[in-house]
C-alpha positions in Angstrom: -66.6 11.0 12.8 -66.3 8.8 15.8 -69.4 8.9 18.1 -68.6 6.6 21.0 -69.5 7.4 24.6 -67.6 4.7 26.5 -64.1 5.3 27.7 -62.8 2.2 25.9 -64.4 3.3 22.7 -62.9 6.8 22.9 -59.4 5.3 23.4 -59.8 3.0 20.4 -61.2 5.9 18.4 -58.1 8.1 19.2 -55.5 5.4 18.6 -55.3 5.9 14.8 -54.8 9.6 15.3 -52.0 8.7 17.8 -50.3 6.6 15.1 -50.6 9.4 12.5 -48.8 11.8 14.9 -46.1 9.4 16.2 -45.0 7.3 13.2 -43.5 10.2 11.3 -41.4 11.0 14.4 -40.1 7.4 14.6 -39.0 7.5 10.9 -37.3 10.8 11.5 -35.3 9.6 14.6 -31.8 11.0 14.2 -28.9 8.7 13.5 -26.2 9.2 16.1 -22.7 7.9 16.1 -20.2 7.7 19.0 -16.7 7.2 17.7 -14.2 4.9 19.5 -11.9 6.3 22.2 -8.5 6.8 20.5 -6.8 8.4 23.5 -5.0 5.2 24.1 -2.8 6.0 21.1 -1.1 8.7 23.0 -0.2 6.5 26.0 0.4 3.3 24.0 4.0 2.1 24.5 5.5 0.2 21.6 9.1 0.3 22.6 11.0 -1.7 25.2 14.6 -1.1 26.4 16.8 -3.9 27.5 20.2 -3.8 29.2 21.3 -6.7 27.0 23.0 -7.2 23.7 21.0 -7.2 20.5 22.1 -10.8 19.8 20.7 -11.9 23.2 17.4 -10.3 22.6 17.2 -11.6 19.1 17.7 -15.1 20.4 14.8 -14.6 22.9 12.6 -13.1 20.1 13.4 -16.0 17.8 12.4 -18.5 20.5 9.2 -16.6 21.2 8.3 -16.6 17.5 8.9 -20.4 17.1 6.6 -21.1 20.1 3.8 -18.6 19.1 0.8 -19.3 16.9 1.6 -16.4 14.6 2.5 -17.0 11.0 6.1 -16.0 10.1 6.1 -13.7 7.0 9.7 -12.3 7.2 12.8 -12.9 9.3 15.9 -10.9 8.7 18.6 -11.9 11.3 21.1 -9.5 9.7 18.9 -6.4 10.3 17.1 -7.8 13.3 13.7 -7.5 11.7 10.7 -9.9 11.9 7.2 -9.7 10.5 4.4 -11.9 11.9 0.7 -12.2 10.9 -2.6 -13.9 11.6 -6.1 -13.9 10.2 -9.2 -13.6 12.4 -12.9 -13.2 12.0 -13.3 -11.9 15.6 -13.4 -8.3 14.7 -14.6 -7.0 18.1 -11.6 -8.5 19.9 -9.0 -6.5 18.1 -10.9 -3.5 16.7 -13.3 -0.8 17.9 -15.7 0.8 15.5 -17.7 3.0 17.9 -21.4 2.9 18.5 -24.0 3.5 15.8 -27.6 4.3 16.8 -30.1 4.7 13.9 -33.0 5.4 16.2 -36.6 4.2 16.0 -38.1 0.9 17.1 -36.3 -1.0 14.3 -33.2 1.1 14.2 -29.8 -0.6 14.5 -27.8 0.2 17.7 -24.5 -1.4 18.6 -20.9 -1.7 17.5 -20.4 -0.3 14.0 -18.2 -3.3 13.2 -21.2 -5.6 13.4 -22.3 -4.1 10.0 -19.3 -5.9 8.4 -19.4 -9.2 10.2 -19.9 -12.4 8.0 -23.3 -13.2 6.7 -24.7 -16.0 4.6 -23.7 -14.2 1.4 -20.8 -12.1 2.4 -17.6 -12.9 4.3 -15.3 -10.7 6.3 -11.7 -11.2 7.3 -9.2 -9.3 9.4 -5.5 -9.6 8.8 -3.1 -8.4 11.5 0.6 -7.9 10.7 3.1 -7.5 13.5 6.3 -5.6 12.6 9.2 -6.0 15.0 12.6 -4.2 14.8 15.6 -4.4 17.2 18.1 -1.6 17.3 21.3 -1.2 19.4 21.8 2.2 21.1 25.1 1.3 22.6 27.2 -1.8 23.5 24.7 -3.3 26.0 21.5 -1.4 25.3 18.9 -2.9 22.9 15.6 -1.3 21.9 12.7 -3.5 20.6 10.0 -1.5 18.7 6.9 -2.9 17.2 3.6 -1.8 15.6 0.6 -3.6 14.2 -1.0 -3.0 10.9 -4.6 -4.1 10.2 -6.5 -4.9 7.0 -10.3 -5.6 6.8 -11.9 -7.1 3.8 -15.7 -7.5 3.3 -16.5 -9.4 0.1 -18.9 -11.8 -1.5 -16.2 -13.4 -3.6 -12.5 -12.8 -4.0 -13.2 -10.6 -7.0 -16.3 -8.9 -5.6 -14.8 -6.9 -2.7 -17.3 -4.4 -1.2 -14.9 -2.7 1.2 -11.3 -2.9 2.2 -9.6 -0.8 4.9 -6.0 -0.6 6.0 -4.6 1.2 9.0 -2.2 0.7 11.9 -1.7 1.1 15.7 -0.9 4.8 15.4 -3.4 5.8 12.7 -7.1 4.9 12.9 -9.1 5.1 9.7 -11.9 7.6 9.0 -14.7 6.4 6.7 -17.1 8.9 5.1 -20.8 8.1 5.0 -23.8 9.3 3.1 -24.5 11.6 6.0 -22.0 14.5 5.7 -22.3 15.1 9.5 -21.0 11.6 10.3 -17.6 10.1 9.7 -17.1 6.6 11.0 -13.8 5.6 12.7 -12.2 2.2 13.0 -9.4 2.0 15.5 -7.5 -0.8 17.3 -8.9 -2.0 20.6 -5.2 -2.1 21.6 -5.7 -5.6 23.0 -3.1 -7.1 20.7 -0.6 -4.3 21.3 -0.9 -4.8 25.1 -0.5 -8.5 24.8 2.6 -8.1 22.7 4.1 -5.6 25.1 3.6 -8.0 28.0 5.2 -10.8 26.1 8.2 -8.8 25.0 8.7 -7.4 28.5 9.5 -10.9 29.7 12.7 -10.8 27.7 14.4 -8.9 30.6 
């Protein structure tokens, strides 16, 4: 029993009791997750119409590809199809994983994607593939459509892959967790899609 008359002494005496009451609450702080905003999928435009022949637009697209920094995976002049790609470690630039808050003084709070960023022992890569198709609706009307597919890999070695997720511009991916009340979502930030739309719009 603590028999201290001074104010300072009474505060010190009660501090251990304060910790006993508060510490369990800190450990029980709820984990909350705010998923990314995917409303942009509904308004995202991935088609551009030109009042030009398909051959003219294909020539402009070919010139764009030759000057871009993207890698060329496939080029089919007969069917007016092209597939470009690039690899990046800047996940937050192109993807949105929502906000994860684990609560407490030491709880993690921030972009969910930070959990799969490279560390000393593990490496992460993001591969983006850009699929482009030209179609001719009539003699002088051409439509360019495109979509981007994404693949994230988190691994210690090439043979020791811890996670691998694939999705595209129109279909974010849902990831189940140990907590049945939480399903994580990874969606595009739509930065790449907007950049492509602006570039292809210049073909007019």
